[in-house]
C-alpha positions in Angstrom: 186.9 129.8 37.3 190.2 130.9 38.9 190.7 130.2 42.7 190.3 133.9 43.7 187.2 134.2 41.5 185.7 131.1 43.1 186.3 132.5 46.6 184.9 136.0 45.7 182.2 134.9 43.4 178.7 135.3 44.7 175.2 135.0 43.3 171.8 134.9 44.8 171.8 131.1 45.2 175.2 131.0 47.0 174.2 134.0 49.2 170.9 132.3 50.1 172.7 129.0 50.9 175.2 130.9 53.1 172.4 132.4 55.2 170.3 129.2 55.3 173.3 127.3 56.7 174.3 130.0 59.2 170.7 130.7 60.4 170.4 126.9 61.0 173.5 127.1 63.2 171.9 129.8 65.5 168.4 128.2 65.5 166.8 125.4 67.5 166.5 122.1 65.7 162.7 122.4 65.8 162.6 125.7 63.9 160.1 125.7 61.0 162.0 125.2 57.7 159.7 127.5 55.8 160.3 130.3 58.3 164.0 129.6 58.2 164.1 129.8 54.4 162.1 133.0 54.4 164.4 134.7 56.9 167.5 133.5 55.0 166.0 135.0 51.8 165.4 138.4 53.6 169.1 138.4 54.7 170.3 137.3 51.2 168.1 139.9 49.5 169.5 142.8 51.5 173.1 141.4 51.4 172.9 142.0 47.6 171.2 145.4 47.6 172.7 148.8 47.7 172.0 151.4 50.3 172.1 154.1 47.5 169.1 152.8 45.6 165.9 154.9 45.3 163.6 151.9 45.4 161.5 151.2 48.5 163.0 147.8 49.0 166.6 149.2 49.1 168.6 148.8 52.2 167.6 151.6 54.6 170.4 153.4 56.3 168.8 153.0 59.7 165.5 152.6 61.5 164.7 156.3 61.0 164.4 155.5 57.3 161.9 152.8 58.1 159.9 155.2 60.3 159.9 157.9 57.6 159.0 155.5 54.7 156.4 153.4 56.4 155.1 155.1 59.6 155.1 158.8 58.8 154.0 158.0 55.2 150.8 156.0 55.5 150.1 155.8 51.8 151.4 152.2 51.6 149.4 150.7 54.5 147.1 148.8 52.1 149.8 147.3 49.9 150.9 143.8 51.1 154.3 144.0 49.4 155.1 147.4 51.0 154.0 146.2 54.4 156.1 143.0 54.0 159.1 145.2 52.9 158.6 147.4 56.0 158.5 144.3 58.3 161.6 142.9 56.6 163.5 146.1 57.0 162.6 146.1 60.7 163.8 142.5 61.0 167.1 143.3 59.2 167.9 146.5 61.1 166.5 145.6 64.6 167.9 142.1 64.3 171.0 141.7 62.2 172.2 145.3 62.9 170.8 145.5 66.4 174.1 146.5 67.9 174.4 149.5 65.5 170.8 150.5 65.9 170.5 150.1 69.6 172.4 153.4 70.2 169.8 155.5 68.6 166.6 153.4 68.4 164.3 151.5 70.7 164.7 148.0 69.4 161.7 146.6 71.3 159.4 149.3 69.7 160.7 148.5 66.2 160.3 144.8 66.9 156.7 145.3 67.7 156.3 147.6 64.7 157.9 145.0 62.4 155.6 142.3 63.7 152.6 144.5 63.1 153.8 145.2 59.5 153.9 141.4 58.9 150.5 140.8 60.4 148.9 143.7 58.4 150.6 142.4 55.3 149.0 139.0 56.0 145.6 140.5 56.4 145.7 142.1 52.9 147.6 139.4 51.1 145.6 137.7 48.3 147.5 134.4 48.4 146.3 132.3 51.3 149.7 130.5 51.7 151.7 133.7 51.6 149.2 135.3 54.1 149.8 132.4 56.4 153.6 132.7 56.2 153.5 136.4 56.7 151.2 136.0 59.8 153.5 133.4 61.2 156.6 135.6 60.7 154.6 138.4 62.4 153.8 136.2 65.4 157.3 134.8 65.6 159.0 138.1 64.8 160.9 138.6 68.1 162.5 135.1 68.2 163.6 135.6 64.6 164.9 139.1 65.4 167.0 137.5 68.1 168.3 134.8 65.8 169.3 137.5 63.3 171.2 139.3 66.1 172.9 136.0 67.2 173.9 135.3 63.6 175.4 138.8 63.3 177.5 138.2 66.4 178.5 134.7 65.2 179.7 136.1 61.8 181.6 138.9 63.4 183.3 136.6 65.9 184.2 134.0 63.2 187.8 134.6 62.1 187.6 132.5 58.9 184.5 132.9 56.9 185.8 132.1 53.5 186.6 128.5 52.7 186.5 126.4 49.6 183.0 124.9 50.5 181.5 127.9 52.2 181.7 126.3 55.7 184.1 127.1 58.5 
C-alpha cells in the first residue's frame, strides 16, 4: 500500500484498536478490560456509520433523535438489541459529543436514561454473559460517559493524531 493509503486506510479492526488505546489513556489502570473493549467497540461502530442511514443503529443527529426513537416510541422496549442501541446512542452523544449536546440537552437526564436502557436491555437479554455485561455498563454508565467526554477533549487537543503506528 502506498504511504498515503496506509495513513488514510481504516477498517473496523484499526478503528477499534484506535479507540481501545485511546480509551485506556483516559481510564484508570484498574478499569475492567471487558467494559473498556465494549466502550471502544461502541465508539468504533459509530465512527464508521453514516448519519444519513435509515437503520435504527445509525448515528443519530442529536439526543432529540434518541428521545424520538426510543422514549416517545415505546414499541422497542422489549427488544434487548434496541434497548442496547438506545443506551449506546446516549453514551455516544452525552459522552463523546457532550460539549455539542450540552447546549440543547440535559446531559445528566440523558445519562440516567442511557443507564436505564442498558439495565432494561440486561433484564430481557437471553444470554447470561451479555446480560451481565449490559447490566455492568448500565451501573457504570456515568463514569464511562465521562471517559468518553475526556477522550473527545484529548483527541481535539492532540495536534498530531496520524502517525505511522497510530500512536502520538
